N, C-alpha and C positions, 0 to 999 in steps of 0.2 A: 584672246583670239580664239575665234570658233572656226574650226575646219571640219567640212563634212566630205566624206567620200560617197558619191552617189553613182550607182552602176546602172540604174534604170534610165534609159535614154529619154523617156517621155517625162519623167519626174525632173531631170536635169534641164530639159527645154522649157518646162512650165516655170522652173525658178529663174531661168534666164530671161523668160518673157516678162517676169514681174520685177524687173531690174528697178523701176521707179519706187516700188514698194519697199525693197530692200534699202535703197538710198534714203527713203524717208525714215526707216527705222534706224539707220546709222546716224541720220542727222539728229533724230530726237535723243539718241544715246549721247552724242557729242554735246548737246545742249545741257544735258543733266550733268555731264563730266564738267562743263564750263562752270556750272553753279558750285560744284564741289571744289574746283580749282580756286575760284574766287574766294570762297569761304575760308580755305585753308592758307591762301597766300598772306605773306607778312604785310603788314601796313605800316607805312611811315608816312608817305604823303598821299597814298591811295593810287598812284600811277601805275603800279605793278598789277593791282586788281583790274583797273580800268584797261589796262593793255592786253589782258587775255581775251582772246575772242575764237570763235568757231571760224575756221577757214571757209570762205565763201565757196560754194560748189562741193562736188565730190571728187575725190582723187581719180584721175583718169587711169585706166588700167587696160592691159591687153587681154585680160581675162573677162569675158562676158559673164555678168551676174555678180562681179565683185564690187562692193560698195564700202568706201573707207572715208569717213569724215574726221577731220583733225581739229584739235584744240591747240592753237598756237599763240605766239605773242604777236601783237599788231606791229607790222613793219613800218607803219606810219609814226610810230612812237620810238623809232630807233635813236632819235635825237636825244630823247629822255634816258633811254636804256644804255646807250653806248657812251662811255666817257674815257678820255685818254688820260693816262697818268703822267707823271713828269717826264718820263722817257719817251712819251708818245704812243705807247702801246694802248690799244683799246680793250677794255673789258666790258662784258656784257652783264648787266646787272641782273636780270632774270636767272641767268645760268648760275651766277654766283650764289643766289638765294636758294636755288633748287639743289645744287650740289655742294656747296660750300667753297670756301677760299682760304687762302693763306693770309695771315696777317702778321705784322712785325710785333715783336714783343720788346717792352722797354729794357734797355740793357743789351739789346742785340738778339738775333735769332728770329724765329718764326713759330707761329702756331697754326694750327688748323681750326677754322671756325666752322662747325658742321653745318650742313645744309637743312633747309626746311621740308624739302621733298614734297612740296604742295602739289606739283603736277602728277607725281607717282601716286601719291595718296588718292587723288581724284580718279585716276584711271582704275586703281584697284577697288575703290568704293562702287564705281559705276559697272564694273565688269559683270558682276551677277545679274543685275537688272537688264544689261544689254544683251547677255546671252539668253535670258528668258524671253525678251521681246523678239529676238531673232528665231529662236526655236518655235515660237507661237506662229510667227509668220510663215515659217517653212511648213509648219504642220497645216496651217490653213490653206496653203497653196497646194500641198500634196493631197490634202482631204478633198479637195474639189476636183481631182482626177477621176 
């Protein structure tokens, strides 16, 4: 996450006016994070990789000049990702692959199957490039003042 404290009123207004540019940079970073997430996602049937998408549009915020693009699981594929167990509880497959899950052990008991952390890895790999693109955009906008 990149946070800037700007005290110059003209600079702040210039950045707020270039909200569409900030949104395009956020979207470009999300697309790159999507590529990393799909690359590191586990593959059995390929549905998990196919189900990772960039959320359409930019997150709505009460703060002018804030642009957030999200990489999420496709809601249209919930019939593939959500499965009930014998007791009727629903489990979400992408979450179990990201964070891990408990599994029964032969002879009784449980063990923890560790997660693959593919979404976390994607966010950490994309963070330096995203910060660099954002800083370049801010410098371009402020340089034109």
